[in-house]
N, C-alpha and C positions, 0 to 999 in steps of 0.2 A: 858390578852392581852400580858403580858411579855413572856409567853410561846411561842406564835406565833412569837414574835420578836426574841427570842432566836433561834427558828428553822430557821428563815430567815437568821440570822447571820451565823449559821452553814451551811446551804445549799448553801450560797453564797461563801463559801471558795473554793479556787482553791487548787489543789494538791500541797503540799509543794515542793519547788524546791530544788536545791543543797544547802547543808549545814546541819549541825547537829541540831537536836532537843535537847535543853538543858533541863535536868531534873530539875524540881522545886517542888519535892515532889508530893503528891497526886493531887495537883492542876493541874499537867500536864495533867491529864485525862480530865479536863474540858476546856482545850484550844480549841477554835473553830475548828482549823485545825485538831487537834487530834480527836475530836468528829466526825467531818465530814469524816475523813479517815476511822475510825472504822465503822461508819454507812454505808458508801458505800461498804466496804468489806462485812459486814454482810447482806446487802440488795441484792447485786448483785451476789456474789459467791455462787455456790452450788457444793458439792462434786460429783465426777464422779460416785461414788458408795455409797450406803447406809449402806454397811457393809464391814468388813475387818479390819485388825489390823492397829494400828497407832503407830508412834514413834515421840516423842517430844524431840528436842534438845534444850538445855538451858545452861546457866552458863557463856557465853562469848559473847562479841559484834561481829558484822560482820566485814568484809564481809564474810558471812557464806559459800558462794559457794567456795571461796578460802580456807576457813578453813576446811570444811568437805564435800565439794562437791563430792570428789571421794568416800568417805565412803557411802554417800547417794546413789550414782550410784551402788556401789557394794551390798548394802543392798537391793535395788530395784531389782537388777538382780536375786537375790535368792528368793525374795518375791514380785512378780509382783503386788499383791493387796495392798501392804504396802502404807499407807498415811503418809508422813513425814511433820511435822510442826516445826516451830521455835517459841520459847517463847521469846518475846521481852519485855522490861519494860512497853510498852503500849499495850500489847495484843498478842494473839496467831495468827500466820499467816501461811497459807499453804506454803509449800516449794517454790511454783511458785512465791511467792511474797517476797522472801528473800532479794531482792534488791530494794523493793518499799519504797519510802519515805511516811511518816516519820518513819515507822517501822525500816528501815534499818540502821539508823544512829542516835542513841540516846546517848548523852553524859551525864555522871553523875558520882557520886562517885563509888568507887570500890565495895562497898557493894551491889550496885544495881544488880550486876551480881552474887554475891556470895550468895544471899538469897536462902534458901532451896525451893524446888518446893512446891508451895501452891496448893495442889490437889483440894481443893474446888473451888479456882479461875479458875484453869485449866478446871474443869468440866463446870463451867459457860461459859467460853470462847468457849469450844467445842459445847455447846448448841447453842450459838450465830452463830456458823459456820455450824450448822445443822449436827454436828458429834456426838451428844449425844448418849449415850448407847453403845458406842464402846470401847473395851479394848485398853489401850495404855501402852507403855513402855517409859522410858525416858533415855536420854544420857546426862550426865554432861560433858560439853566441857572443864571443868577444871580437868578432870581425867588425871592421869599420862600418860595413853595410851588411846587416843580417840578411836582407832580402837578396842581395847579390850573392851572398854565401849560399843561400838556399838554391838559387838558380845554378850556381857553379857545381854544387854537389849533385843536383839532378842531372845536369848535362854530363858530368863525369860518369854517372851510372847509366847513361844512354836513355834518360827519361825526358819528358816534356818539361819546359819551364813552368813556373807558377802561372795560373790564370791572372788576368788583369783584376785589379781591386774592385772594379765595377761590373765584373762578369755576373750575369743574372743567375748562373748556376750555383753561386757560392752559398746562398741561403739554404738550398737543398742539401749541399754537402755538409754544411754546419749542422743541420738537423740529423743527417746520417751519423755524424761523429758523436753527437749527443746520445743517439740511440745505441751506438756501439759501446759507448761508455756505460750506459745502463746495463747492457748485456754483460759486459766484462766484469763490472762490479758485482752483478748478481751471481756470477760464477764464483767469485772470491768470497763474498759475504754470506751467500745462502747455500753454498756447496752444491751448485747446479751444474749439470753438463751444458755445454754450449747450445745444443739443440733445444734443451728445455728453457734455458735462459732467453734464447731468441724467441721462442713461442710465448714466453711470459711478457717480455717488454720490447721485443724486436720492432714492433710498430707503435711504440709509445709516443705520446704527446706530452708536453711539459707546461707547467705553470711556472712562469719566470718571475724573479724579483726585479725591483727597479734597477738593480746593479747588473742585471744580465745573468745572474746565477739561477740554477734550477731550484725551485722550491718543492714542487710535487711532480711525481712521475705517474702518468695515467696509462693504462694498457689500451689495447686496440678497442675495447668496449667502453672506454671512458672511466674505468674504475681507478680510484687513487690507490695504487698498490705499493709505492715506495716513496720515501722522503730522504733526500740527501742530508748527510750530517756535515755541517760546515766546520766543526771542530777537528775532525780527523779525516774527512774525505770519503767516509763510508756511506752505506745505505741502511736505512731502517725500514723494517716491514710495517705496514699499516694493517688495520683490521681486515680490510678488503684483500690486501696482498696475502695475508696469512690464510684466509679462506680459499683463495684461488690456488695457492700452492698445495694446501691439504687436499683439495678436490682432485688434483692431478694424480694422487695415489702413487707417488714416486717411489722408486727403489730406495730404501733407507741409506744406502751407500752414497747416493747422489741426491740427497734431499736435505732440507734444513734439519738441524738437530731437534730432537723431541724429548720431552719428559712426560711420563705417565704418572698421574697422581692417584691416590686411593679414592674410593668412592665417596668417603665422608668429606673429602676436601673439594669435590667437584663444585658444589654450589657457591663456595666462597671464592675459589679461584676464577670460576666462570663469571663472577660479579666484579672481578678486577683486583682481588686480593693477591698478594705475592705468594709464590709457591715456597713453602717452608720445608726444610729438611725434616725427615721423620715421617713424611706423608707421600713418599715417592715409591712407586712400584718398579719403574724401569727408566733408564736414561740411555740416549744414543752414545755410541762409542766416540763420536766426534764432537761431543759437547765440550765447550771450553768457555772460560770467562769472556764476556763481551759478545758472544755469538748470539744471533737471532735464534729464538727457540720457540717451537710450537708446543703447547701444553695440551695433553690428551687425557680424556677420561679412560677408565679401564676398558671400555668397549671400543676404543680407538677414535671416538668422535672428538672434534676440536672444540676446546672450551676457552682457550686464551692463547695469547702469544706474548713474548717478552724477551728480556735479555738475560742470558745465563750468567750466573755468578760463580760457577764451580766446574770442576772436571767430573766426568762420569763416576769415577771411583768415590769422589767426595759426595756426590749426589746420593749414592747408595749407602755410604757408611756414616755420614754425619747425621745427628739427630736434632741439632738446633741451628738456627740461622736461616738466611734467605738463600734459596737455591736459584730462583728465577724472579727477577723484578718484572712483574707483569705490566705491559704497556696497554693491553686491551683485553678486558673480559668479554667473551663472545656469547654468553648465555643471556637470554632475555630475563630481565629483572621484574617484569610485570607479572 
């Protein structure tokens, strides 16, 4: 029975928010939030290709985009099939998740980053990410010249060196990487298969901040569908994004979590009120605290979207409290 209780504790974890994860030895790996984050990554993310070379960067803490982002763009420009990953103290993550908590901000002793690459552990991590059987090179970010270390790793793997810093193709590659990040995070945050996530935001455009960070994600039709969360590296659905996903009529197993409310609650939730326990007819099996959630009327129509605060068992059993914090009511109030 304790195994089921542990799974419940892990599955009920929300994505860690702002703030560092403090290293506490190997016990760090069994913290519920860390176990949950690793499970979600391994369960939901799949690579775009089953073959091709890989490059693993390691040896220094983030923010990795600021530290080596330009090198990654230049390496991808000359090797389009290259898969870049970051080795963090709590696991290996694809480049798209370099700013995702808790992987992005682990605080610990200096030796945590100076450890030599453990190839056996890396291979196990690659297997969990469905990348096993592929050759990889590594770049130590503590090298005297990180750029030269990139080129040496690429050469060692039989790949082309980085493009020149002024190569005109770099802006296109940078855009492709941002789109790939939107696709990958949609898989993780919204429980989408890669093909659906690619159709959803694969041709996205972006509204950027003055610091170069993405503020809004727009789909191929110009609709604002997602907003990045700077506090934890995740993505939040917008009103338009919720409508687009609902209209796709996805199989529940590979769709955002849903909660169906009783008819009496429809006008209130549709106007933007939170979903309260005691007024719920049905909840998705993969509902969890912190997950994006579509709120449905009994007839299946979309009335709101928000952030779940509970597990499915709690949604159906509890009679008081907030089940979903609604971010947008989608019924006309006129």
